[in-house]
PDBQT receptor file of N, H, CA, C and O in Angstrom, charges set to zero:
ATOM      1  N   MET A   1     -48.666 -64.608-120.129  1.00  0.00    +0.000 N 
ATOM      2  CA  MET A   1     -50.043 -64.242-120.363  1.00  0.00    +0.000 C 
ATOM      3  C   MET A   1     -50.157 -63.139-121.408  1.00  0.00    +0.000 C 
ATOM      4  O   MET A   1     -51.047 -63.169-122.258  1.00  0.00    +0.000 OA
ATOM      5  N   VAL A   2     -49.265 -62.180-121.343  1.00  0.00    +0.000 N 
ATOM      6  H   VAL A   2     -48.542 -62.155-120.653  1.00  0.00    +0.000 HD
ATOM      7  CA  VAL A   2     -49.317 -61.062-122.288  1.00  0.00    +0.000 C 
ATOM      8  C   VAL A   2     -49.152 -61.571-123.714  1.00  0.00    +0.000 C 
ATOM      9  O   VAL A   2     -49.849 -61.124-124.624  1.00  0.00    +0.000 OA
ATOM     10  N   VAL A   3     -48.226 -62.508-123.904  1.00  0.00    +0.000 N 
ATOM     11  H   VAL A   3     -47.659 -62.871-123.165  1.00  0.00    +0.000 HD
ATOM     12  CA  VAL A   3     -47.988 -63.053-125.248  1.00  0.00    +0.000 C 
ATOM     13  C   VAL A   3     -49.249 -63.722-125.780  1.00  0.00    +0.000 C 
ATOM     14  O   VAL A   3     -49.591 -63.554-126.950  1.00  0.00    +0.000 OA
ATOM     15  N   LEU A   4     -49.945 -64.481-124.932  1.00  0.00    +0.000 N 
ATOM     16  H   LEU A   4     -49.667 -64.617-123.981  1.00  0.00    +0.000 HD
ATOM     17  CA  LEU A   4     -51.173 -65.145-125.378  1.00  0.00    +0.000 C 
ATOM     18  C   LEU A   4     -52.224 -64.126-125.806  1.00  0.00    +0.000 C 
ATOM     19  O   LEU A   4     -52.890 -64.312-126.824  1.00  0.00    +0.000 OA
ATOM     20  N   HIS A   5     -52.373 -63.066-125.044  1.00  0.00    +0.000 N 
ATOM     21  H   HIS A   5     -51.832 -62.915-124.217  1.00  0.00    +0.000 HD
ATOM     22  CA  HIS A   5     -53.350 -62.039-125.405  1.00  0.00    +0.000 C 
ATOM     23  C   HIS A   5     -52.953 -61.327-126.708  1.00  0.00    +0.000 C 
ATOM     24  O   HIS A   5     -53.814 -60.959-127.507  1.00  0.00    +0.000 OA
ATOM     25  N   GLN A   6     -51.670 -61.142-126.908  1.00  0.00    +0.000 N 
ATOM     26  H   GLN A   6     -50.971 -61.442-126.259  1.00  0.00    +0.000 HD
ATOM     27  CA  GLN A   6     -51.210 -60.531-128.155  1.00  0.00    +0.000 C 
ATOM     28  C   GLN A   6     -51.492 -61.440-129.345  1.00  0.00    +0.000 C 
ATOM     29  O   GLN A   6     -51.878 -60.966-130.413  1.00  0.00    +0.000 OA
ATOM     30  N   LEU A   7     -51.303 -62.737-129.165  1.00  0.00    +0.000 N 
ATOM     31  H   LEU A   7     -50.990 -63.123-128.297  1.00  0.00    +0.000 HD
ATOM     32  CA  LEU A   7     -51.593 -63.690-130.247  1.00  0.00    +0.000 C 
ATOM     33  C   LEU A   7     -53.085 -63.715-130.571  1.00  0.00    +0.000 C 
ATOM     34  O   LEU A   7     -53.473 -63.750-131.739  1.00  0.00    +0.000 OA
ATOM     35  N   ILE A   8     -53.917 -63.696-129.533  1.00  0.00    +0.000 N 
ATOM     36  H   ILE A   8     -53.602 -63.668-128.585  1.00  0.00    +0.000 HD
ATOM     37  CA  ILE A   8     -55.369 -63.683-129.755  1.00  0.00    +0.000 C 
ATOM     38  C   ILE A   8     -55.772 -62.405-130.497  1.00  0.00    +0.000 C 
ATOM     39  O   ILE A   8     -56.574 -62.451-131.430  1.00  0.00    +0.000 OA
ATOM     40  N   GLU A   9     -55.222 -61.288-130.087  1.00  0.00    +0.000 N 
ATOM     41  H   GLU A   9     -54.571 -61.250-129.329  1.00  0.00    +0.000 HD
ATOM     42  CA  GLU A   9     -55.518 -60.026-130.768  1.00  0.00    +0.000 C 
ATOM     43  C   GLU A   9     -55.086 -60.089-132.229  1.00  0.00    +0.000 C 
ATOM     44  O   GLU A   9     -55.812 -59.634-133.113  1.00  0.00    +0.000 OA
ATOM     45  N   ARG A  10     -53.913 -60.649-132.482  1.00  0.00    +0.000 N 
ATOM     46  H   ARG A  10     -53.324 -61.019-131.764  1.00  0.00    +0.000 HD
ATOM     47  CA  ARG A  10     -53.421 -60.758-133.863  1.00  0.00    +0.000 C 
ATOM     48  C   ARG A  10     -54.340 -61.642-134.696  1.00  0.00    +0.000 C 
ATOM     49  O   ARG A  10     -54.604 -61.341-135.860  1.00  0.00    +0.000 OA
ATOM     50  N   MET A  11     -54.833 -62.741-134.103  1.00  0.00    +0.000 N 
ATOM     51  H   MET A  11     -54.618 -62.986-133.158  1.00  0.00    +0.000 HD
ATOM     52  CA  MET A  11     -55.724 -63.649-134.836  1.00  0.00    +0.000 C 
ATOM     53  C   MET A  11     -57.003 -62.949-135.284  1.00  0.00    +0.000 C 
ATOM     54  O   MET A  11     -57.477 -63.170-136.398  1.00  0.00    +0.000 OA
ATOM     55  N   PHE A  12     -57.563 -62.103-134.418  1.00  0.00    +0.000 N 
ATOM     56  H   PHE A  12     -57.178 -61.923-133.513  1.00  0.00    +0.000 HD
ATOM     57  CA  PHE A  12     -58.832 -61.460-134.726  1.00  0.00    +0.000 C 
ATOM     58  C   PHE A  12     -58.678 -60.212-135.590  1.00  0.00    +0.000 C 
ATOM     59  O   PHE A  12     -59.671 -59.661-136.064  1.00  0.00    +0.000 OA
ATOM     60  N   ASN A  13     -57.449 -59.766-135.798  1.00  0.00    +0.000 N 
ATOM     61  H   ASN A  13     -56.641 -60.214-135.414  1.00  0.00    +0.000 HD
ATOM     62  CA  ASN A  13     -57.224 -58.550-136.575  1.00  0.00    +0.000 C 
ATOM     63  C   ASN A  13     -56.525 -58.780-137.897  1.00  0.00    +0.000 C 
ATOM     64  O   ASN A  13     -56.051 -57.826-138.514  1.00  0.00    +0.000 OA
ATOM     65  N   GLN A  14     -56.448 -60.018-138.347  1.00  0.00    +0.000 N 
ATOM     66  H   GLN A  14     -56.834 -60.793-137.846  1.00  0.00    +0.000 HD
ATOM     67  CA  GLN A  14     -55.819 -60.306-139.635  1.00  0.00    +0.000 C 
ATOM     68  C   GLN A  14     -56.670 -61.314-140.395  1.00  0.00    +0.000 C 
ATOM     69  O   GLN A  14     -57.448 -62.053-139.792  1.00  0.00    +0.000 OA
ATOM     70  N   PRO A  15     -56.527 -61.345-141.701  1.00  0.00    +0.000 N 
ATOM     71  CA  PRO A  15     -57.278 -62.322-142.496  1.00  0.00    +0.000 C 
ATOM     72  C   PRO A  15     -56.918 -63.749-142.094  1.00  0.00    +0.000 C 
ATOM     73  O   PRO A  15     -55.773 -64.036-141.747  1.00  0.00    +0.000 OA
ATOM     74  N   SER A  16     -57.890 -64.622-142.142  1.00  0.00    +0.000 N 
ATOM     75  H   SER A  16     -58.820 -64.389-142.424  1.00  0.00    +0.000 HD
ATOM     76  CA  SER A  16     -57.698 -66.022-141.773  1.00  0.00    +0.000 C 
ATOM     77  C   SER A  16     -56.616 -66.678-142.617  1.00  0.00    +0.000 C 
ATOM     78  O   SER A  16     -56.550 -66.480-143.830  1.00  0.00    +0.000 OA
ATOM     79  N   GLY A  17     -55.760 -67.469-141.950  1.00  0.00    +0.000 N 
ATOM     80  H   GLY A  17     -55.813 -67.630-140.964  1.00  0.00    +0.000 HD
ATOM     81  CA  GLY A  17     -54.734 -68.214-142.659  1.00  0.00    +0.000 C 
ATOM     82  C   GLY A  17     -53.547 -67.399-143.112  1.00  0.00    +0.000 C 
ATOM     83  O   GLY A  17     -52.730 -67.885-143.893  1.00  0.00    +0.000 OA
ATOM     84  N   GLU A  18     -53.431 -66.162-142.640  1.00  0.00    +0.000 N 
ATOM     85  H   GLU A  18     -54.095 -65.767-142.005  1.00  0.00    +0.000 HD
ATOM     86  CA  GLU A  18     -52.355 -65.304-143.103  1.00  0.00    +0.000 C 
ATOM     87  C   GLU A  18     -50.987 -65.749-142.582  1.00  0.00    +0.000 C 
ATOM     88  O   GLU A  18     -49.986 -65.592-143.280  1.00  0.00    +0.000 OA
ATOM     89  N   ASP A  19     -50.929 -66.300-141.373  1.00  0.00    +0.000 N 
ATOM     90  H   ASP A  19     -51.742 -66.427-140.806  1.00  0.00    +0.000 HD
ATOM     91  CA  ASP A  19     -49.668 -66.808-140.838  1.00  0.00    +0.000 C 
ATOM     92  C   ASP A  19     -49.942 -67.950-139.868  1.00  0.00    +0.000 C 
ATOM     93  O   ASP A  19     -51.044 -68.497-139.850  1.00  0.00    +0.000 OA
ATOM     94  N   ASP A  20     -48.955 -68.309-139.068  1.00  0.00    +0.000 N 
ATOM     95  H   ASP A  20     -48.059 -67.864-139.082  1.00  0.00    +0.000 HD
ATOM     96  CA  ASP A  20     -49.094 -69.459-138.171  1.00  0.00    +0.000 C 
ATOM     97  C   ASP A  20     -49.537 -69.066-136.762  1.00  0.00    +0.000 C 
ATOM     98  O   ASP A  20     -49.292 -69.815-135.817  1.00  0.00    +0.000 OA
ATOM     99  N   THR A  21     -50.174 -67.924-136.601  1.00  0.00    +0.000 N 
ATOM    100  H   THR A  21     -50.373 -67.316-137.369  1.00  0.00    +0.000 HD
ATOM    101  CA  THR A  21     -50.581 -67.432-135.283  1.00  0.00    +0.000 C 
ATOM    102  C   THR A  21     -51.463 -68.434-134.550  1.00  0.00    +0.000 C 
ATOM    103  O   THR A  21     -51.280 -68.656-133.354  1.00  0.00    +0.000 OA
ATOM    104  N   PHE A  22     -52.409 -69.037-135.244  1.00  0.00    +0.000 N 
ATOM    105  H   PHE A  22     -52.558 -68.857-136.216  1.00  0.00    +0.000 HD
ATOM    106  CA  PHE A  22     -53.330 -69.998-134.623  1.00  0.00    +0.000 C 
ATOM    107  C   PHE A  22     -52.560 -71.146-133.991  1.00  0.00    +0.000 C 
ATOM    108  O   PHE A  22     -52.795 -71.482-132.831  1.00  0.00    +0.000 OA
ATOM    109  N   HIS A  23     -51.649 -71.748-134.733  1.00  0.00    +0.000 N 
ATOM    110  H   HIS A  23     -51.458 -71.475-135.676  1.00  0.00    +0.000 HD
ATOM    111  CA  HIS A  23     -50.885 -72.887-134.215  1.00  0.00    +0.000 C 
ATOM    112  C   HIS A  23     -49.913 -72.446-133.123  1.00  0.00    +0.000 C 
ATOM    113  O   HIS A  23     -49.672 -73.188-132.171  1.00  0.00    +0.000 OA
ATOM    114  N   LEU A  24     -49.361 -71.257-133.252  1.00  0.00    +0.000 N 
ATOM    115  H   LEU A  24     -49.557 -70.654-134.025  1.00  0.00    +0.000 HD
ATOM    116  CA  LEU A  24     -48.476 -70.727-132.229  1.00  0.00    +0.000 C 
ATOM    117  C   LEU A  24     -49.237 -70.520-130.916  1.00  0.00    +0.000 C 
ATOM    118  O   LEU A  24     -48.725 -70.839-129.843  1.00  0.00    +0.000 OA
ATOM    119  N   LEU A  25     -50.445 -69.991-131.001  1.00  0.00    +0.000 N 
ATOM    120  H   LEU A  25     -50.861 -69.732-131.872  1.00  0.00    +0.000 HD
ATOM    121  CA  LEU A  25     -51.269 -69.797-129.807  1.00  0.00    +0.000 C 
ATOM    122  C   LEU A  25     -51.528 -71.129-129.109  1.00  0.00    +0.000 C 
ATOM    123  O   LEU A  25     -51.316 -71.251-127.903  1.00  0.00    +0.000 OA
ATOM    124  N   LEU A  26     -51.983 -72.124-129.865  1.00  0.00    +0.000 N 
ATOM    125  H   LEU A  26     -52.155 -72.025-130.845  1.00  0.00    +0.000 HD
ATOM    126  CA  LEU A  26     -52.318 -73.409-129.258  1.00  0.00    +0.000 C 
ATOM    127  C   LEU A  26     -51.093 -74.122-128.690  1.00  0.00    +0.000 C 
ATOM    128  O   LEU A  26     -51.219 -74.913-127.755  1.00  0.00    +0.000 OA
ATOM    129  N   SER A  27     -49.913 -73.852-129.243  1.00  0.00    +0.000 N 
ATOM    130  H   SER A  27     -49.811 -73.210-130.003  1.00  0.00    +0.000 HD
ATOM    131  CA  SER A  27     -48.702 -74.512-128.750  1.00  0.00    +0.000 C 
ATOM    132  C   SER A  27     -48.320 -74.066-127.341  1.00  0.00    +0.000 C 
ATOM    133  O   SER A  27     -47.509 -74.719-126.684  1.00  0.00    +0.000 OA
ATOM    134  N   HIS A  28     -48.894 -72.963-126.871  1.00  0.00    +0.000 N 
ATOM    135  H   HIS A  28     -49.553 -72.432-127.405  1.00  0.00    +0.000 HD
ATOM    136  CA  HIS A  28     -48.597 -72.476-125.518  1.00  0.00    +0.000 C 
ATOM    137  C   HIS A  28     -49.379 -73.232-124.440  1.00  0.00    +0.000 C 
ATOM    138  O   HIS A  28     -49.077 -73.098-123.254  1.00  0.00    +0.000 OA
ATOM    139  N   PHE A  29     -50.364 -74.014-124.832  1.00  0.00    +0.000 N 
ATOM    140  H   PHE A  29     -50.609 -74.123-125.795  1.00  0.00    +0.000 HD
ATOM    141  CA  PHE A  29     -51.201 -74.733-123.867  1.00  0.00    +0.000 C 
ATOM    142  C   PHE A  29     -50.756 -76.187-123.745  1.00  0.00    +0.000 C 
ATOM    143  O   PHE A  29     -50.516 -76.851-124.753  1.00  0.00    +0.000 OA
ATOM    144  N   HIS A  30     -50.646 -76.680-122.518  1.00  0.00    +0.000 N 
ATOM    145  H   HIS A  30     -50.841 -76.140-121.699  1.00  0.00    +0.000 HD
ATOM    146  CA  HIS A  30     -50.383 -78.097-122.273  1.00  0.00    +0.000 C 
ATOM    147  C   HIS A  30     -51.598 -78.879-122.759  1.00  0.00    +0.000 C 
ATOM    148  O   HIS A  30     -52.722 -78.380-122.698  1.00  0.00    +0.000 OA
ATOM    149  N   LEU A  31     -51.382 -80.095-123.237  1.00  0.00    +0.000 N 
ATOM    150  H   LEU A  31     -50.470 -80.501-123.286  1.00  0.00    +0.000 HD
ATOM    151  CA  LEU A  31     -52.484 -80.899-123.785  1.00  0.00    +0.000 C 
ATOM    152  C   LEU A  31     -53.600 -81.133-122.766  1.00  0.00    +0.000 C 
ATOM    153  O   LEU A  31     -54.765 -81.252-123.146  1.00  0.00    +0.000 OA
ATOM    154  N   ASP A  32     -53.259 -81.200-121.476  1.00  0.00    +0.000 N 
ATOM    155  H   ASP A  32     -52.312 -81.104-121.167  1.00  0.00    +0.000 HD
ATOM    156  CA  ASP A  32     -54.266 -81.453-120.440  1.00  0.00    +0.000 C 
ATOM    157  C   ASP A  32     -54.874 -80.177-119.858  1.00  0.00    +0.000 C 
ATOM    158  O   ASP A  32     -55.737 -80.245-118.983  1.00  0.00    +0.000 OA
ATOM    159  N   PHE A  33     -54.429 -79.022-120.337  1.00  0.00    +0.000 N 
ATOM    160  H   PHE A  33     -53.728 -78.967-121.047  1.00  0.00    +0.000 HD
ATOM    161  CA  PHE A  33     -54.937 -77.750-119.817  1.00  0.00    +0.000 C 
ATOM    162  C   PHE A  33     -56.417 -77.603-120.154  1.00  0.00    +0.000 C 
ATOM    163  O   PHE A  33     -56.848 -77.924-121.262  1.00  0.00    +0.000 OA
ATOM    164  N   ARG A  34     -57.183 -77.117-119.190  1.00  0.00    +0.000 N 
ATOM    165  H   ARG A  34     -56.832 -76.856-118.290  1.00  0.00    +0.000 HD
ATOM    166  CA  ARG A  34     -58.600 -76.825-119.415  1.00  0.00    +0.000 C 
ATOM    167  C   ARG A  34     -58.823 -75.342-119.188  1.00  0.00    +0.000 C 
ATOM    168  O   ARG A  34     -58.492 -74.801-118.133  1.00  0.00    +0.000 OA
ATOM    169  N   MET A  35     -59.388 -74.697-120.192  1.00  0.00    +0.000 N 
ATOM    170  H   MET A  35     -59.657 -75.136-121.049  1.00  0.00    +0.000 HD
ATOM    171  CA  MET A  35     -59.695 -73.271-120.105  1.00  0.00    +0.000 C 
ATOM    172  C   MET A  35     -61.099 -73.127-119.537  1.00  0.00    +0.000 C 
ATOM    173  O   MET A  35     -62.017 -73.829-119.961  1.00  0.00    +0.000 OA
ATOM    174  N   VAL A  36     -61.269 -72.227-118.584  1.00  0.00    +0.000 N 
ATOM    175  H   VAL A  36     -60.523 -71.657-118.239  1.00  0.00    +0.000 HD
ATOM    176  CA  VAL A  36     -62.573 -71.995-117.980  1.00  0.00    +0.000 C 
ATOM    177  C   VAL A  36     -63.122 -70.673-118.526  1.00  0.00    +0.000 C 
ATOM    178  O   VAL A  36     -62.492 -69.623-118.399  1.00  0.00    +0.000 OA
ATOM    179  N   THR A  37     -64.297 -70.748-119.130  1.00  0.00    +0.000 N 
ATOM    180  H   THR A  37     -64.809 -71.601-119.233  1.00  0.00    +0.000 HD
ATOM    181  CA  THR A  37     -64.933 -69.561-119.705  1.00  0.00    +0.000 C 
ATOM    182  C   THR A  37     -65.561 -68.722-118.590  1.00  0.00    +0.000 C 
ATOM    183  O   THR A  37     -65.728 -69.205-117.470  1.00  0.00    +0.000 OA
ATOM    184  N   PRO A  38     -65.906 -67.480-118.888  1.00  0.00    +0.000 N 
ATOM    185  CA  PRO A  38     -66.590 -66.648-117.880  1.00  0.00    +0.000 C 
ATOM    186  C   PRO A  38     -67.897 -67.279-117.378  1.00  0.00    +0.000 C 
ATOM    187  O   PRO A  38     -68.342 -66.972-116.272  1.00  0.00    +0.000 OA
ATOM    188  N   GLN A  39     -68.504 -68.145-118.170  1.00  0.00    +0.000 N 
ATOM    189  H   GLN A  39     -68.142 -68.394-119.068  1.00  0.00    +0.000 HD
ATOM    190  CA  GLN A  39     -69.740 -68.821-117.766  1.00  0.00    +0.000 C 
ATOM    191  C   GLN A  39     -69.469 -70.068-116.923  1.00  0.00    +0.000 C 
ATOM    192  O   GLN A  39     -70.409 -70.726-116.479  1.00  0.00    +0.000 OA
ATOM    193  N   GLY A  40     -68.181 -70.404-116.696  1.00  0.00    +0.000 N 
ATOM    194  H   GLY A  40     -67.417 -69.869-117.058  1.00  0.00    +0.000 HD
ATOM    195  CA  GLY A  40     -67.819 -71.560-115.888  1.00  0.00    +0.000 C 
ATOM    196  C   GLY A  40     -67.648 -72.845-116.677  1.00  0.00    +0.000 C 
ATOM    197  O   GLY A  40     -67.390 -73.894-116.086  1.00  0.00    +0.000 OA
ATOM    198  N   ARG A  41     -67.781 -72.796-117.976  1.00  0.00    +0.000 N 
ATOM    199  H   ARG A  41     -67.991 -71.944-118.456  1.00  0.00    +0.000 HD
ATOM    200  CA  ARG A  41     -67.635 -73.985-118.822  1.00  0.00    +0.000 C 
ATOM    201  C   ARG A  41     -66.148 -74.310-118.985  1.00  0.00    +0.000 C 
ATOM    202  O   ARG A  41     -65.350 -73.407-119.234  1.00  0.00    +0.000 OA
ATOM    203  N   GLN A  42     -65.764 -75.579-118.849  1.00  0.00    +0.000 N 
ATOM    204  H   GLN A  42     -66.413 -76.313-118.646  1.00  0.00    +0.000 HD
ATOM    205  CA  GLN A  42     -64.380 -76.000-119.018  1.00  0.00    +0.000 C 
ATOM    206  C   GLN A  42     -64.174 -76.507-120.440  1.00  0.00    +0.000 C 
ATOM    207  O   GLN A  42     -64.911 -77.371-120.915  1.00  0.00    +0.000 OA
ATOM    208  N   LEU A  43     -63.164 -75.960-121.115  1.00  0.00    +0.000 N 
ATOM    209  H   LEU A  43     -62.566 -75.257-120.729  1.00  0.00    +0.000 HD
ATOM    210  CA  LEU A  43     -62.879 -76.329-122.497  1.00  0.00    +0.000 C 
ATOM    211  C   LEU A  43     -61.613 -77.168-122.569  1.00  0.00    +0.000 C 
ATOM    212  O   LEU A  43     -60.573 -76.779-122.036  1.00  0.00    +0.000 OA
ATOM    213  N   ASP A  44     -61.701 -78.323-123.232  1.00  0.00    +0.000 N 
ATOM    214  H   ASP A  44     -62.546 -78.639-123.664  1.00  0.00    +0.000 HD
ATOM    215  CA  ASP A  44     -60.515 -79.151-123.438  1.00  0.00    +0.000 C 
ATOM    216  C   ASP A  44     -59.803 -78.702-124.715  1.00  0.00    +0.000 C 
ATOM    217  O   ASP A  44     -60.178 -77.691-125.309  1.00  0.00    +0.000 OA
ATOM    218  N   LEU A  45     -58.789 -79.440-125.136  1.00  0.00    +0.000 N 
ATOM    219  H   LEU A  45     -58.485 -80.261-124.653  1.00  0.00    +0.000 HD
ATOM    220  CA  LEU A  45     -57.989 -79.063-126.297  1.00  0.00    +0.000 C 
ATOM    221  C   LEU A  45     -58.842 -78.851-127.546  1.00  0.00    +0.000 C 
ATOM    222  O   LEU A  45     -58.708 -77.824-128.211  1.00  0.00    +0.000 OA
ATOM    223  N   ASN A  46     -59.704 -79.789-127.872  1.00  0.00    +0.000 N 
ATOM    224  H   ASN A  46     -59.812 -80.623-127.331  1.00  0.00    +0.000 HD
ATOM    225  CA  ASN A  46     -60.530 -79.670-129.075  1.00  0.00    +0.000 C 
ATOM    226  C   ASN A  46     -61.491 -78.491-128.995  1.00  0.00    +0.000 C 
ATOM    227  O   ASN A  46     -61.714 -77.799-129.987  1.00  0.00    +0.000 OA
ATOM    228  N   GLN A  47     -62.049 -78.268-127.832  1.00  0.00    +0.000 N 
ATOM    229  H   GLN A  47     -61.868 -78.831-127.026  1.00  0.00    +0.000 HD
ATOM    230  CA  GLN A  47     -62.985 -77.153-127.667  1.00  0.00    +0.000 C 
ATOM    231  C   GLN A  47     -62.261 -75.813-127.750  1.00  0.00    +0.000 C 
ATOM    232  O   GLN A  47     -62.823 -74.841-128.257  1.00  0.00    +0.000 OA
ATOM    233  N   ARG A  48     -61.014 -75.745-127.256  1.00  0.00    +0.000 N 
ATOM    234  H   ARG A  48     -60.558 -76.534-126.845  1.00  0.00    +0.000 HD
ATOM    235  CA  ARG A  48     -60.236 -74.509-127.388  1.00  0.00    +0.000 C 
ATOM    236  C   ARG A  48     -59.935 -74.229-128.852  1.00  0.00    +0.000 C 
ATOM    237  O   ARG A  48     -60.003 -73.085-129.301  1.00  0.00    +0.000 OA
ATOM    238  N   GLU A  49     -59.604 -75.274-129.589  1.00  0.00    +0.000 N 
ATOM    239  H   GLU A  49     -59.548 -76.204-129.225  1.00  0.00    +0.000 HD
ATOM    240  CA  GLU A  49     -59.349 -75.085-131.034  1.00  0.00    +0.000 C 
ATOM    241  C   GLU A  49     -60.584 -74.520-131.716  1.00  0.00    +0.000 C 
ATOM    242  O   GLU A  49     -60.480 -73.594-132.520  1.00  0.00    +0.000 OA
ATOM    243  N   GLU A  50     -61.749 -75.069-131.402  1.00  0.00    +0.000 N 
ATOM    244  H   GLU A  50     -61.833 -75.821-130.749  1.00  0.00    +0.000 HD
ATOM    245  CA  GLU A  50     -63.001 -74.584-131.992  1.00  0.00    +0.000 C 
ATOM    246  C   GLU A  50     -63.261 -73.132-131.611  1.00  0.00    +0.000 C 
ATOM    247  O   GLU A  50     -63.716 -72.342-132.439  1.00  0.00    +0.000 OA
ATOM    248  N   LEU A  51     -62.973 -72.776-130.359  1.00  0.00    +0.000 N 
ATOM    249  H   LEU A  51     -62.604 -73.417-129.686  1.00  0.00    +0.000 HD
ATOM    250  CA  LEU A  51     -63.198 -71.415-129.893  1.00  0.00    +0.000 C 
ATOM    251  C   LEU A  51     -62.396 -70.404-130.691  1.00  0.00    +0.000 C 
ATOM    252  O   LEU A  51     -62.904 -69.331-131.016  1.00  0.00    +0.000 OA
ATOM    253  N   PHE A  52     -61.156 -70.728-131.010  1.00  0.00    +0.000 N 
ATOM    254  H   PHE A  52     -60.743 -71.600-130.746  1.00  0.00    +0.000 HD
ATOM    255  CA  PHE A  52     -60.273 -69.771-131.664  1.00  0.00    +0.000 C 
ATOM    256  C   PHE A  52     -60.266 -69.860-133.182  1.00  0.00    +0.000 C 
ATOM    257  O   PHE A  52     -59.565 -69.082-133.830  1.00  0.00    +0.000 OA
ATOM    258  N   ARG A  53     -61.006 -70.763-133.759  1.00  0.00    +0.000 N 
ATOM    259  H   ARG A  53     -61.575 -71.395-133.233  1.00  0.00    +0.000 HD
ATOM    260  CA  ARG A  53     -61.055 -70.865-135.233  1.00  0.00    +0.000 C 
ATOM    261  C   ARG A  53     -62.040 -69.871-135.794  1.00  0.00    +0.000 C 
ATOM    262  O   ARG A  53     -62.223 -69.802-137.009  1.00  0.00    +0.000 OA
TER     263      ARG A  53
């Protein structure tokens, strides 16, 4: 979990496209994993990609 939070922090604190952080972050999630937002919304793989872009 700590690594994922560090990757998210790195993504938001560096210029877009500077390294492979985005792809590294997404590689930690299983394809069937669903992320639940604080509002209760379930995000699939495509929606997670949109969230972090």
